[in-house]
N, C-alpha and C positions, 0 to 999 in steps of 0.2 A: 240143115239149119245151122249146124255148128260152123260150117264154112262161112255162111253169111254173117253170123255173129263175129267170127274171127276177123273177117274183112272190115266190118264196122269198127271193131276195136282197134285194128291196125291203123285205119284212117283217123280215128279219134286221137290215138296216141301221136300220130304224125302231126296232126293239127296242134296238139298241146305242146309238143316239143319244138316245132318250127314256128309256132305263132299263127300260122294260117295255112290253108290248102290252096292249090291251084284251082281255078274255076272248074276244070274237068273233075278233079277229085272231090270238090264240094258237091257237084251234081251227083257223082257216084255215091257219096255218103248219104245224101238226102234220099236218093233212090233206094239204097239198101235199107235205110230205116223204114221207108214206106213199105217195101217188100216184106220186111220182117213183121211189121204190124199186120199186113194182110195175111201172112202165113199163120201168125198167132191168133188172128181174129180179135186183136186188142190194140189199144193205143200204146205206143212205145214212146216214152218220154225220157230222154237222157238228161242228166243234170244241166248240160249246156243249152238244152231246148226249153228249159223252164222260163216262164215270163217273170222278170224281176218286178217286185212290188216295193216302191220306195216307202220309207218310214211313214211319211205323212199320208199314205194311201191305204195302209193295211186295214184300217177300221172300215173304210168304205167297201173294200173288196170283201172282207168277212161278212159285213151286213148284207151286201148284194148276194153273195152265195147263199146265205141263210134264207133270204127272201125267196130265192129260186127253189131251195129245198122245201120251204113251207108251201109254195105255190104248187109244186109237183105232188106233194102229199095231200094238198087240199084241205088241211085241217091243222090248226095250231095245237090241238090236243094230242096229235100223233107223237108217240115217243121217238126221239131222235135216234137213228141207227148209226150215224157217223159216216156213212158211205161217202156222201158228198164232201164232208169235212176232210176225209183222208184223200180223196181225189184232188181237192183244192191244194193240198200240200204237194201233190205230185205235179200239178200244173204250174203253180206259182212258187217263186223263190222270195219269201218274205224276208225283209231286212230287219225284222224285229224278232223277239223271242217267241217260240211256238206257244208258250203259255198265254201271251198277250193276244195272239190271234184266236186261240181257243176261247178266251174270255169273251171276246167280242162276238164270235160266231154263236156261242150258246147263250148269249144275253137275251133276256126277254124283250118282247116288242116294246113294252112300256119303258124299260130301261134304255133302249136304243135311242129314244127321243132325246135323252140327256147325255148319252154316250158314256155313262158311268156304270 
């Protein structure tokens, strides 16, 4: 596993220093990341793989993820455990302060209507 991680880091560093990778190396990097995820049995998301969320979209993404959380739990009265909130930050690269995203994510349904 260390060799796989080392190869991923080598290719990531090469991409960072050169600005891009050859098509062959891009495929290798993608394959290594996938293999690492399979071996770990978990999603592996590197900073460059995170989906950017523009400033004007952060509110909609936070509300959408919270709606998914509520739907999965099936009840508004369930105490939030924060798992989906933390995963959201692993998946998305918000271009606003984390406190702003948190405020919208944990906003009540009534307050969501007004966005305040």
